N, C-alpha and C positions, 0 to 999 in steps of 0.2 A: 635533922642532921643525918639520922640513920638512913633516910631516903637518898640524901645527897651522896653519903658515902657508898650506898649501894650502887647508885648510878655511875659514880666515878669508877667503882671497882668493875662493873659491867663494862663500861667504856674502854678501860684499860685492858680487860681481857679480850674485848673485841678487837682492839688495837693490835694486841699480841697475836691474835688469830689471823687478822689481816696481814700482818707483817709475816707470819709464817706463810701463809698462802702466797703472798707476793714473792717471798724468797723462794718458794718451790717453783713458781712461774719464771722467775728470773734464772734460776739454775737447776733445771730438771735433772734428776738422777738418771745417768746413762750407764749402760753396761761398758765395761773397758772395750777398747778398740782391739782387734787383732794385732798381734805383734808386728811391728814395722809400719802401721798405719797411722796416720794422724789426719785430723780435719783438713780439708782443702783450704787453701789461702782464699779462695773465692767464695766460702760459706759465709752465711750470717754468723754473727759472733757467737751465738749460742748452739749452733748446729754442728753435730759430730760427723754427719754424713751429708754429702759424699766424703769418703776418706781415701787418702793417697798413701801409696807406699813409694817413697822416693827412690829406693833401691831398685825395686822391680818395675817401676813406672805403672803399676796397677792401680785401678781406681775401684772403690767398693761403693755401691749405691744401695739405698734403703727406702722404701716407700710403704707407708702404713695405708693400706686400702683393703680392709678385711672383706668387702662385699663385692670387689671387683672381680671379674671373670678372667681378664688378662691384663697384664701390666708389661709394657715393652719400654726399654731404654733406647732412644733414638740418639746415637752418638757414633758418627762414622758408620752408619748402618743401623739396622734394627736388632735388638737383642732381647729375647725373651726372658722376663724375670721370673723367679720361682717363689711360691709363697710358703712360709712356715706354717706351723700349727696354731700361731698366734695372730695370723692374718697379716703378717709382714712380708713384703716382697724384696727379694735380694738379688744383686748380680754384681759379680767381680769380673772386671775386664781382663783382656789379655794386656800385655805391655803396650802402652800408648806412646806416641811421639810426644817429646816434651814440648811444653807451650800451652796456648790457651785454646779451649774447644768449647763451642756451644753444644748444648744437648737439650732434650725435652723428654718428658715422661708421657707415654701414651697409656691412659686408663681407659680400658675397653676402647671406645672409638673416639675418646676426647684427648687431644694433646694439651697437656698442662705444663706449667713451670714448676720445678722442684722448690718447695718452700725452704729447703736447706740451703739453697744458694742465693747470693746476691743476684739482683736483676741487671742484665746487661742488654742494651738495646742492640739487637742483631737479627737478621733475616725478617726485618720490618715488625718485630714484636719484642716485647720484654722477655729475654731468654735467660735460662739458667746457663751456667758455664763452669767449667772446671779447668784449673792450672795444673798441669803436670810440671813439677818444678825442675828446673835446671840446677846444676851445682854452682860453683863459684863464677863460672862463665856467665851467669845471668845477673851478676852484681850490677851491671851497668844500667839495668832499668829498675833497680830496687832503691828504695829510700836510703840515702847516705847521710846519717846524723852528723857526720864530721865536716860537712861542707855547707855553704850558704845556699839558699834555695829561692828561686824565683816564685812568681805568683801567677795563677791562671785566673783571669777576670772574666766573668760572665756578663755579656753585654748584648744590647739590642740595637739595631740600626734600621732605619727606614729604607725599603727598596721600591723605587718607582717601577722597576721592571716587574718585580713580583706582586707588587700592589699591597704590600703589608710589611709589618715589622719582621725582622729575621734576626734569629739568636746566633752569636758567634762567641767562641772562647778565644781569649787572647793570652798568650804567655809572655810575661816581661821577665828578663833576667833579673838576678838577685841585686844587682848593682842599680837598677834603674832608678830608683827613688833617691839614691845617694848621689847620683850624677845629674842634677836637674837640667844641665844645659847640654848633655850629650845626646847625639841622635843615634839611631840604630838602624841596621839593615832589617829587612822583613823577609821571612819565609812563610809563604801561604801553604798550608798543609791540609789536604782534603782526604776524607774517609772513603769508603768503598760503598757499593750497592748494599742496601738493607741495614745500614748502620747510619749514625747521625754524627753531628759535630762534637758530640761528647766521647766518641770512640777513641780518638788519638790520646786524649787526657786520662781516660779510664782504662780501657783495655790495653792502649798502646803504651801506658806509662811515659808519655812524651816529656813530661816536666822532669822526671828523674834522670831520663837520658840527656836532656839538654843541660841540666844543672851539673851533672857529672862531667860532661865534655867541656863546658865552660870553665868549671872550677880547675880541671886539669890543664887548662890551656890548649886543649884540642880543637876547640870551636870558638870562633869569635862571639862575643855577646850579641845576641840578636832577638828580635821580637818574632814570635810564631803565632800566626793567625790561623785558627781552626773553624772554618765556615762550614755550613750545611752544603752538601752537593746536590740537593733537592730543591725543586721549585715547590714551595709550600702552599697549602690552602687552609682556609678556615671558613666560618659560617658566612662570611661576607664574600670571600673569594673562592667560589665553589669549583672552580675549574683551573688546573694548572696550566699556565701559559707563559711564554717567554723562553729565553735561553739562559742556561745557567752561566755561560761565559759572559753574557751581558750583565748578569747580576754581579759577578766578580769585578768586571772591569768598570762598569758604570756606577754601581752602588758601593760595593764593599771597599774597594781600594781608596777612594776618596774619602770615605768615612774613617778608615784606619789612618791615613795620612793627616787627617784633621785632628783626630782625637789623641794620637800618640806622637812622640817626637822620633819621626822616621825621616831617613833619606829617602827622597822621592824620584831619584834617577834610577834607570834600569839596572845600572851596575850593582845597586844595593837591594834589588828585588828578586826573589827566587820563588818558585812554586814546585810543589810535588804532591803526589796523591797515590793511594793504593788502589789497586784493582780498578773499578770504574773511575775512581779519583784520578788514577794515572792517566786514563784516556782523556778525562776533563782537562787535566794539566796540559797534555799535548795540545789539545784543541785551543785552549786559552793562550798559552804562551807562543805557539808557532803562528798563530793569527794575529798576535800582538807583540811582535818582537821589539817594538819600541817601548815596552813596558818591563820586560824581563830579560835577563841575561843568564840565568841558571834554571835548570829544570830536572826533575827526577820522576821517574815512573816505577812504582814498587809493584810487581805482579800486575802491571798494566801499562801499556805503551802503544805506540804505533804499529800498524801492520801494513806490509806493502806486498801487493800482488794484483794480478788482473788490471783493471783500469786504474787502480790506486797504485800507481808506481811511485818510486822515490823521487822521480823528477816532477810528478804532478801533485802529490799529496800535499796537503796543508797549503794550498795556494802556491805551490812552487817553493816552499821555504827551503828545502834541501837542494834544489836544482843546481845552484851555483855553490859548490862545496867551499871554495875559497872565501866567498862572501860570508856564508854561514859561520865558518871557523873564526873569522874576524869579529863576528857580532856575538855569538852564543859562547859564553865561557864554559859551560858544562851541560852535558846531556848524560844523566845518570840512569842506567837500566839495571833493575834488580829482580830477582826471582829466587823462589825456592827450588831446590833441585828436584823435588818430587812433583813439580808443577808442569814439567814438559820443557820443550825446546823453543817455544815461540819467541820468548825475549831474546834468546841467543841469535835467532835468525834475523831479528830486528837489528841487533847490534852488528852482525856480520854484514847485513846490507848496507848499513851506514858507513862502516869502516871501509868496505870495498867501494864505496862511492866517493871516498875521500874526506869524510867527516872525521877529524881528528880529536876533537874535545869530547869524546864519548867514553864513559867508564861502564863496564859490565861487571855486576857483583852477583854472587850466588849465596844463598843461605843454605848451608849443608844440611841435608836430611829433613827439611820442613816443606810443608805444603801451603795451600792457599789460606793462611791464617796469621794470627798477630805476632807470633814469634818471628816469622819471616820478615815482617814489616818493622818490628823493632830493630832487628839487625840491620835492615835497609838503612833506617833513619840513623842509626849510630854510625854507619860508614859514610852516609851522604852528608850530614851536617858539617863535619869537620872541613870538607872540601869547599865550602861557601865562603864567598866574600874575601877571598885571600888575594 
């Protein structure tokens, strides 16, 4: 009995010690953050750094690398970090533009992802990122506990063009299951280069934007399909081949129309994309105007000049302005004001040619990043299917 009691006592002591250890691992003791700073919303839930000051729009970074010779923050340029006497490297930025920014840490000659950040697929790798928060003006892309929410469904479909299965995310509005006989229009929404089909639902907060617009009666309830804009490969399909437009038209649209309760006519089908996805949208829609009546390019659209004139581009889709105006209900062109004048030049060329159903939208003070594209979607979606 004494042996049993001793063993139980030892086991309990061990459990207590393990619990203490686990508790320390779950909630490490950290020094208080400087006044005005708090952990970035993009951090892992136990990470204090990077820290953000919402008032000054500064960010503070911390890297523990006592044996490193040089540590550099790569965020809109390269910034040398400074090491303290404990082997911890620090850097505080100048005021940053509000919105979502990828970054990396260069430790000597190796670029690594900051363990304090969640992982976001961007620039073709799992990147760290930081969100410089807006004030109340950013509530449209934040979760609203007071409204009903739709679902994002993660699905796979077979692509004969690509030669393998392809992943796609599909948003259905909150009312989808409660209206089993109702059909819905569809918006196909494409990411940009270096990102993937998860970009719009993660970095872009697409569902929060659509939930808010639909709940407020600003947008009609719709299905939003977020595909990959890349031709994928695997161990069997070693070389990318085919055309992404063919994947969209021949494989994806038939799958969506078969799987969901959709209207299948062109008047109830739209497509938009950001950056490269905007270019893919123009190529897809303007070469298949029998399938789409609405289109949008966010920081990515057509360009005219040289041999690629407005009369000849996209197989002459714009040549007859009156015919185009009767067929295409909306051409939406959006850009951040820091990005340059290319999109405005495209808009001017179209309107000068007589295209009337074109809208130009600017995101004030933003560059080629996700805040620009959230704002674009927030303006674009309410215009659809009216």
